[in-house]
N, C-alpha and C positions, 0 to 999 in steps of 0.2 A: 479392828477396821475404825481408823477417823473421821467421823462424819462434819462440815465444815458445808453448810451453808450460806449460800451467797443471793440477797433480793436485791431487788432494783427494780424502780417504777417510775418508769422516764410517763411522762403528762404532758400535753402542749395542747394549746390550740389555734386550729388552721381552719378556717371558713367553719368554722362552729363544728369539726369531730376530733375527735379527742382519743387520743392510745394509748393501751397502759400496755404491760409487760411484764411477769417476776420472772426471773431463772433462780431454779435452784441446780444446784450441785454437790454431788459426793463426794468426799476424796477418797480410794481407799489407796495404800502405800504399801508395796509389795519391794524385796530384795535375800537377801543373805550373804551370809559372809561364812565361808569356810574354809578347809587346809585340808590335804592329802597327802598322804603316806604311798610311797610306789616304790616298793625294794624290789628290786631283781633277786629270787633266787637258780638263776641256769649258770650252766658256763663264762664268766665275762659279765657278773651281772649289771644291771644299770642299776639305778634308784636316785631320788629326785622328790621333792616335795614341793606343790604347790599352793597358794594362796590365792583365794577366788572370791571376788565381790563383787553384790549383785546389789543397784538398788535404785528405783524410779515409785508412779505411782501413775492407778487411771481417776479418770475425774470424773463421774459420767454422771452427762444431765439427764432431766428429768422428761426429755420427747423422744429417746432410749438409743439416744447417740453418745457418743465417750470420743477422749483425747486421750492418748496416756505419752510419757516421758522416762525413760530409763538409761542407766549408763551397765556397761560393767566391765571386768576389769582381772586377768588375771598374771600372775609372778611366777618365777621360779624362785622360790624362796634356794634352792639349794637343786645342784646337779650333780651325780658326776658321770664319767661316762658318753658326755656332750646327751644327756637325756634330756634333757630340755625343749624335745621339735612338738609337745602337745599344745607348748604356749609358745606360739607362731609370733602373736605380737600382743601387746596390754592390757587394749582394752578399747571402747570401741560406743556409740550410742547405743545401745541397744534394741529399745525402745522406741520409737517416734511413730503414734498413726493417728490416723481418726476413723470410730469401727462405728455401725450401725447394727442393733442384735434386735429382734424380734422373734415368735415363736414358727414365720413367714420368712422374714426375710435375715440375715444377717450374711453382713461387708462388712472390707477392713482395707483401708487402704496403708503406706509407709512403711516400716518396721512392726510387724506386727509378726504376732504368737498364731500359728496354722493350723492351731489344734482340732478347732470348730469342724474344720473341715472331713475329721475323722479316714483322712486317704496315708492309705497304709506307706506310700514311697516318699511324702515333704513331712518333715514332723519340727516340732520348731518354730524361730523364730527366720522371718525370712525379709525380704526388700521385695514390696511388688505391691499386688493388688487380688484382694481372695471376693467371692461372692458365691453364698449358698441358699436354694430359695429351697422350702419345703410344704410339695403339695399331698397332703392327705400320705398314701407310703411309698411315697416319695421323693427322692432328695437329688436335686441338680446343683452342679458345684463345678465352680472354676477356679483356677490360680493363672496368674501370669508373675515369676519368678524373677529377678533380675539380680541378686544376691541373696545371702543367706548368712544368716549366725552359725558358726558352729563349734558349739563346746563339750562332745560328743554325747550330749542327751540322745539316751535310746530308750521309747517305752515301748511295751507290747502289753496289748487288751486285758488279757488273763492275769497278768500278774503283776503289771506297773511300771511304772518306770525303773531301768533298769540302777538300783542301787549305786550311788555316787558315779554315776557314769560322768554326771553335768561339772565334778569340777574336775577334770580331766585333762582337757582339752580348752584351748580358746582357742577360733582362728574368726576372727573378723570379717566386718559386707569391703576393707576396703579394695580393691581394684585388682593387686594381687592377690588376694584369695579368690575371687571373684575367677581369677585367671588359673588358679592353680584347681577351683571346686565344683564353679558351676559352669566357666564355660562364656553361653553366648548367655540368651535370653530362653528362660524357662512355660512353655507354655501349657497348660496339661485341664484335662475336665474329665468329669463321670459323673454316671447317673447312681442311687442308692435305691436299690425295691425292698423292703420290706410287705414280707405277710406271715403275720404269726412266728414262728419261732425261724424264719428261713428269709438272709437276705443272700441281695445278689449286688454287686458291686462293680461294672465293666470300667474302663478307663482309658485314658489315652493323654501319650504326654512326648511330646518332641522338646530337645532342649538344640537352637539354630546353633549349638560349635560349640564340639566337643574338647576339652583343654585338655587335650592329646600331642604327643608332636606332629601326627597326622591330620590330628583336627577334624571336621567333619560332624553333618549330622546326625543328632542319635533321637530312634523312634523308637518308642514301646507300646504297645496296644493287649493287652491283659486282663484280667476281670476278676473277682475271687465270690466264692460259694461257703455261705455258712449256714449252720442250719443249732441252733441252744434249746434244748429241750431239759426242763428235771426229768429225773431217774427216778420214785417213788419219792418221798418227802425229805431222803438229803442228798440226793446228789444231783449235780446237775451237768451237763452235758455241755461240750462246745462243740463241732465240728468245721474246718477250714479246709477249703483247697482254693491252695488261689496257681494261676496262671500268666506267663506272658509270653510273649514274641518281643524280641529285640533286633533292632538294627542297627547296629551303631560302630566303629575303628576307637574299640575303645583299648587297643591295645597299643594305638599307635605305629602297626605294622598294614602292610599293605597285606591283602589278602579275603581271605571270608572273613564278614561283619556280621553274621548272624548269630545270634544266641537264645536262649530260650531257658524258662522255668518252671519247672512242676514241684508244684510242693503241698502235702498235705499233714494239718496238724492238730492233733486230736490232745481236748483237756478234759478232767473233770474237776469240779470241790465239790468238797464234804465238810461243811462247816468252817474251820475257819483255813483248811487245807487245799489242796491244790495237784496235781499230779496227773501225768500226762505220755505223750510222746509223739514224735517225726520225722519226718520223712521228705527230703528233696533231693532234684539235680538240677544242675544246671547245664544242658548239652551247649556246646559249641565245636563248631568246624573243626579249626584251627589248634581248639586246646590251648587258646591263651585268652588275654584279655576278661572281663567281667560284668556281670551287672551294675549300672553303675546307676546307683540309688542312693540319695541323699541322705534316705534313712530309710527305718523297716522295725517289722514287726516281729523280730525274732526274739526267742528267748535266750542268745547269747549275750555271751560280754566280753568276748575278744575282739570285738567294733571297738567296745566303749573303754580301754583298756588296755590293751595290750599293743592296738592300732587302731588309735583312733582315725579317721578321716574317710574319706571321701576313694573309690569307694570302696565298698565291705570286702576285708580278708577272706568269709566265709562263703561270697557271690563270685567266687574264680571260677572260667568259663573249666567246661570237664570235671564240675568239683558234685559229687553226691556221695552226702552223707546221714547215715540215721540218727535220732538224739532220742532219751530220758530226759523229764523234767520234774522236780516238785518244790514243793516247798509251801509257808504256813506266811500267813497274815493275823495279828492280833490290833488292839488299840497299844500295845508297845511295841512290838518286836516283828518283825519279816524277815524272812532265811527265801532265798532263793539258792537252789540246788539245780547241776544240771553235766551230762554225764554225752558225750559225743562224738561216733567214731566213724571213721571213712577216713575221702582225702580232705576232712576237716574236723578237726579235734577236737574237744573241750572235758574239760575237766575246773568245775567251779563253783563256788561255793560262797555266798556272799550272805554279812545282816544287817541290818540294820535295826538300833535300839533307841525308842524315843527317849530320854533323859531328864528334861523336862519341857512342862508346857502351861504357858499362862495366854487364855486369849488365842489371838492368832498367833503367837509368839513359839517357841518349840526350839529347840536345841535336842542334832540327834546322833549320836555318835554311833563307829560301829567298822564293819574290815571283813577281811575275807581270802582266799586264794582264787585267782584263776588262771587256769596254764591252757595255752589254744598255738593250734598249729594246723596250719597247711600245707601241704604237698604240692600245690599252686603259683602261692605266689609267699614270700616274706612277710612278717608284722612288722610295722613302724618300729616299735616301742622293742621288745622280745618275745619270748613266748611266754615266760613265766612270772607270775607276779602276784608279792604278798600286800596287801592296802589296808590302811587301817584311815581312816577319813574322822574328820569332826565339822558338826555344820547348822549355824543360826541361822533358823530363817521367820520372816514376818509375812 
């Protein structure tokens, strides 16, 4: 972090009154430069190399307010079989926000990162406004989203961000992207109640216009219930149960517009290791369409690598899938592995190694393999990808 302090003293006399004011600002720069090689190994394979860059700074005032400004860009350096679709446009202003941050109240306006809300279905940078109020065991939050920055970013609470997914796509805030991903204006709100190891989080989300051929409103009502506890001295257990009811014409066809979600996930952690299993079902009356999720907290790599975009390929209607996963994380190395079976199938292993680290600068490299396939919808890029990446960040 580069710390820069600005001090100013303004004093003048007016009817015998003197005014003085001092301002202190801390500048925290952030950014990265990364390259990703995605090589398909199925029949008629794709291949492309993408270059990604992001740079910005957060200006933190000493009164809990902060200002931020940043830019992002992604370019297809090489592509084969017209496979540069993940980089729909070259760049945009990624961050331009005003934020207020205390333990009791958090507020952000502009183009900013929404992760402080801890909402399962919206993550990363959006254009809009958000608020979160903390009162003892309760959090009350709300968000207005006009558009979003989609760069493949996916996060998982137990394992962390999906490795290298933020290097594999870029769809900026422009009107064309808004029409294809967000549609109308999104309003969501909810409550988080925490007591010891229990947490219950109901929510409501409304999108005023779906980006499909027949359009129409999207309404989602759901909740997450979780319980985390230690088993002896060595193991930590986290159980999550999610449910959702959705009304919306996500397939663009006249007919039944109702879908849902039932999802249970069990994670165990033992020192540097994590492992577990899960099961979910997306019931839909017409067996078309999908849950229209802007982000999610699955442990899958299929959305971030083989089919970037909205909605997620593994949340197609009438999907029933079970999965097993495992991984490890140390100060240097992280590995994620997954086997999923059912209407959505995935076999993936991804690794990330910290090659160099100095203060807040680091260089990571890694790679892996992702196979993903849905019997309901096709992937955007391909079913099978071999990946290599490098990323310098600060």
